[in-house]
N, C-alpha and C positions, 0 to 999 in steps of 0.2 A: 453673829457667832457668840454663843454662850456655852463655854466648854463644860461638859459634864465633870471634868476634873476640878473645876473651880467651885468652891462652896457657894451655893445659891444665896447664902446670906451676905456674901461679899467678904472682903478682908478689911480690917482696920489697919491702915498703913502706919508703920512706926513713925513717930514724930509728928503725927497729925492728930492732936488731941481735940477734945470737945470744943474748946474755945476757938482753936484754929479753924475747925470745921464751920462753926457758926459765923466767924468773921469772913470766911470765904463765900458766904451766901448760901450755905446748905439749907438753912431753915428760914422761912419767912413767916409773916403773920398769916394765920390760916385763912383760906378762901371760904366763902360761904359754902354751906354743906351741899348745896345743889350744883356747885361749880367745881371743876377741877382746878388744882393750883395753877396759877399763872393766867387764869381766865380774865382777871382784871387787867392784865397786861396785853392779852391777845385779842380782847374784844369778842370772846366766844370760842366755840370749837375751832380747831385748826381747819384752814380752808380745805375744801374737797379737791385735792390735786391729783387724785387717782380715781376717776370715775369708773375705770375698769381695773381689774387686778394688774399690778405692774408686771412687766415682762422684761427679761434681759439676761445678763451674765454677771456672775460674781466669782471671784477667784478662790474663795475659802476652801470648799470641800476638796477641790482638785489640787490646788497649789499650796494651800495654807500660807506660811510666811515666805515661801519661795516665789516671791512676787517682785516684779520690776516693770519698768516702762515698756520694755520690749514685749513681755508676756501680755500685758494689758492691751497694747495697741495691736499686736498680732492677732489676739482673739477678737478684737473689735473688727479688724479687717476681714477676718474669717466670717463673722456674723453677716457682714455686707456681701462678701463673695458667695456665700452659700445660699443667700436669699432669706436667711432666718431674720435678719433685721427688717426686711420688708413685711415679714409675717408677724412682727410685733416685738421681737427681742431687741429692744432699742436702748436699754439702760445698762451701761457698763459700770459696775461698782467695784472699787478697790477696797478690800477688806483690811483687817488688822495688819500691822507691821510695816506701814508705809512711811512712818516718821523716824527721826532719830530718837535715841533713848532719852534725850533731855530736850526741853524747850529751848528756844533761841534766846539771844540777849535781851529781847523785848518781851520775853515770856510767851513767844508765839510758837505754834506748831511748825516744825521744820521737816520738810520731806527729806528722806534719806538720800544724800547726794550720790551714792553709789547705785542705789536701786532706781532712783528717779533723777538723773543728772540734769534734766531740763526743767524740773519742778512740776508741780501739780497743775498750775495754770496752763502749762504747755500741753499736758495730757488732756485737759478739758478742751482746749482749742482743737486738738487733733480729732477728738471724738465728735465735737460739734461739726467739724468739716466733713465728717463721714455721715452726718445726719443722725448721730446718736446722742444720748443723754449721758451726763457725767455723774456717777455716784461715788460717795466716799464714806468712810467708816470713822466713828469716834466712840467714846464711852463716857457715860455720865459719872463714872467714878474717878478716883485719883489716878488710876492706871487702867489701861486696857487689859483684856484677858491675857495677852502675851507680854504684859509689863511695859508697854510703851505709854507715853503721857496720855492721860485721860483729860476730859474737859472740865472736871470739877473745879469751880472757882474761875473758869475762863469761858463760860457759856457764850456771853455776848461777843467777846473778842473772836472766839473760834467761829461762831456763826457768821460774823462779818468777814472773816478770812475766807470762809467757804463761798460766800456770796461774791467776793472779789475774784475768786477763781472760777466763778460761774458754774458752781456745782448745782445740779438739778435734783439730787436725791441724797439724803443722809440716813445712814443706818447707825443707830445709837445703841450700843451694848450696855450692860449693867454689872460688869465685874468690878471688884475692889471698891465697893461703895461703903464708906464708913458710916455707921449708924450712931449718932450722938447719944450720949447717956440721957435717959429719960424720954427718948423718942422711939417710935416703932419703925420696923423695917418697911412696912407698906407706906407709912406716912413719909418716910425719907425718900423712897423711890418716887413716890408721887410728886414730891416737891422738886426733885432734881430733873425729872423728865418734863415737868411743867416749866421749869426755868429754861431748859433748852428749847422746848416748843415755842415759848414766847420770844426767845432770842432769834430763832430762825425766822419767825414771822415778822419780827421787827426790822429785818434786813430789807424788806420790800421785794425780795426775789422769791418767786414761787418755787419752793424746795419741798419735794415730796419727803415726808418724814416717816421712817420705819422705826418703830418702838420695840425694844426687846424686853421690856419690863416683865411681861407675864411669864417669860421663860424662867424667871427667878422665883416664881411663886407656885409652880405647878404642884409641888408636894406640900403646900401649906394648907390644903383643904380647898374644896370647890368654892366655898363662900368667899374666901380671900382671893383665890385665883380669878374667879369671875368678876370680883370687884375691881381687880387690877386691869383686867381686859376692858371693863367698862370705862375707866378713866383713860386708858390708853387710846380708846376709840375717840375720845374728845381731844387728846393732845397730838394725835398723829393720824396717818392714813392707813397704816397696816401695822401689825404687831406679831412678833414671834411668840408662840404659845408654849413651847417646850424644848426638848433636847435638840442639839444639833443633829442633822443627818450625818451619817458616817463619813469620815475622811477617806481619800483615795488609798492611803497607806493602811487602812483598817483591814482586818481579816475579811475574806470574801463573805462569809455567812453573816457577819455583822452588818454589812451594807443592806441586804434585803431586810434583816431584822429591824434596822433603824427606819427604813421606809415604812414598814408595817406598823411600827410603834407610833410614828408621827401621824400616819393615816388614822389609826385608831383613836388617838386623843382628839385630833382636829375634827374628825367626822362628828363628834359629839358636841361641838361648839357652834352649830349652825344658828342657834337662837341668839348668839352674842354677836353675830356678824350682821351688817346691813350694807346696802349698796353704797359703794364709795368708802367703806371702812372694812378692811379685809383681815380675816384670820390668815396667818402665814405659817404653814407647817414646814417651812424651810426649803432648801434648794433641791433642784432636780438633778439626779445622778445619771440621767440618760447619757449613754456613751461610755459608762464604766465597763471595762471588759469582764469584771467579775459578776455582772448581772446578766441574766438571760434576756433575750429579746422580749419574752413575755413579761418579765419583771419590769423592764424599762417601760414597756407599753402600759402596764398596770399603773406605775407611778404617774405617768402622763395623764392617763384617763381619769384616775381617782383625783388628782390635783385639779383637773378641769371640772370635774363634778362638784368639787368643794369651792369653786370660784377662788382658788388659791393663786397667789402670785406664781408665775411661771418663770423662775430664775434659774438658768442652767449653770452648773459648775463643772466644767469639763475643758478639755483642749479642743476648741471648736474646729481648728484646722485639721485635726486627726480623727474626726468623727467618722464612723463607718457609714455606709449608705443607709443601713437599717436605722441607725441612731438619728441621722439627719431626717429621715422620713418620719420617724416618731415625733421628733421635736417640731417638725414643720407641717404636721397634719393640720390643714386649715379647718377641717370640719371639727376636730377636737378643740383646737384653739377657739373656734367660734362658740363652743359650749362654755369654755372658761370665761370668755370675754362678753358673753351675752348681756345685752343692755339691761335686762331685768335685774341682774346683779344678785341673784339668789344663790345661797349655798345649798347644794343638794343635801337631802336628809336620808338617814337610814330608814328604809321601810320594811326591811326583812333581814333578820340576823339568824344564821345557822351556826353550827359548831365550826365549820370551815368555810363559811361563805357570808357575804354581805351584799345586799342589793340597795342601791341608792337611787332616788328619783329627784329630778330637778325640773321645775317649769321653766320654759323659755319664752322670750318676749312675743314670738309670733303665734303662740298657742301650742307649739310642739312641746314635747317633754324629752329630756335625756334620761335614760335608764341604764345604769351600770350594774352588771352582774359579775361579782369578783369572787374568784375561787382562791381562798387563802391556803388551801390544802396542798399536799405534796403529790396528788394524783389527779388525773382529769375527772371532772364531774359535770353532769348536766344540771344546769341551774334554771329555775323558772319562778315566775310570780304572776299572779293575775293582775289585769289592769286595775281592778277595783282595789286590791291590796296595795298597789303602787300609788294610788291616789289619782290616777288618770280620770278625766271626765268620761262619763258614759258615752259610748258610741257603738254603732253596729259592727265596726271593724276598725283596725288600726294598721297603718302602714309603718313598717320598721325599716330603717336603713342602718346597717352595721358601719360605723364610722371608721373602722380600720380596713375592712375588706371591700367596702362599698356594696356589699350584697344587699338586695332589697327583698323583703318578705311582707306577707300580710297575715294578720291574726284577727280572730274574732274575740280575743280576750286574754289569751295566755301569752306572756312574754317569755320566750324560751331561748336559752343559749345551750346548744348541745356540745357535750364533751369539751368544756372550757379547760384549757391546759392548766397544769399546776402553776400557781402564782399568776394566773392569767386573768384578764378582764375583757368581757365583751361589752362594748358601749353602743347602745342603740339611740338613734334619734327617732322618736315615735310621733306620728301625726294621727290624731284621732279622726275617724270618719273617712 
């Protein structure tokens, strides 16, 4: 969660001067130029704890700060009951606002006793009993985006606390990061995320690490932004690249616009992703009543093409049958989770359309034809333009309808609905 309303440079907190920042461990001696900060403490890149894009549920877009133990566990039970957990949605992450406004007497993070009366270790125990993984949120700044305590100056203690709670996944935001005088923003973020990365690794518990640093550099120029993505891929397993997807309380039009915005920036980052290190264009809004079924299907299909994390933010227990079917489509999930781990690339761009192609491990290809426009359109691309290997013919399977076709070279989707996507699995020969 990196709120658009929060300045991407972060805020300097009153009373936390340069000397205090340095004494809290904000800056350390520089690492070698070829290594990310913290590399000397972690023994190299962060362990590959996400060989496939993570899948699961996060409360933020749907519930924001209206979060509590019942909401989390009810949604977890619904993941199991609906069969979505069996299909891969197995990590339940509690986002911002889960703590009290101040640290405890030993300077520790304290779960809000009203929201989480049994504590966070209990939440983790219940999730593990359901066969699910436990995710939690923190911030590398002095405060989280919603002004709860951040981890600045407490990285090791907070990491050890998470490990004691048996946390499996940590999402670290970057709000309210004070930049010391004489130091740069990029240098500061790199050091702080490096410290948290090293602290998580030093616990000895395998904790998947989601880095939000690139979201704070999207408008600093591609050179800086891409550099931050580069070191984020050494310090963690996945990274947020840009704006938050819209909240449930947002205006209806803003929701589709935010999905489209996040798709457009993330689709151009394929060169910066590699298997086990994932670009994250943020949460799935499948199930939101302000989205059409075609819009929900498009987000699911496009995220799968981009090998993006599939993390739903919705009330799982109230999903419509159509939304459950979209989230649970095993053929599309297989495209996202394909062992080759390649992010699909844009192979054709029109004024109101985009075609992406993605090679799959067994020699098949996934081809997505996306109609961004407000009226139905027929979309097509030749096999050669899509980068498919030469073959006398191609077998196509529509992964939404199940319809099977054959082609001698043209990949065609007729009358794709407004904001709709046709996703084919293509077998050459």
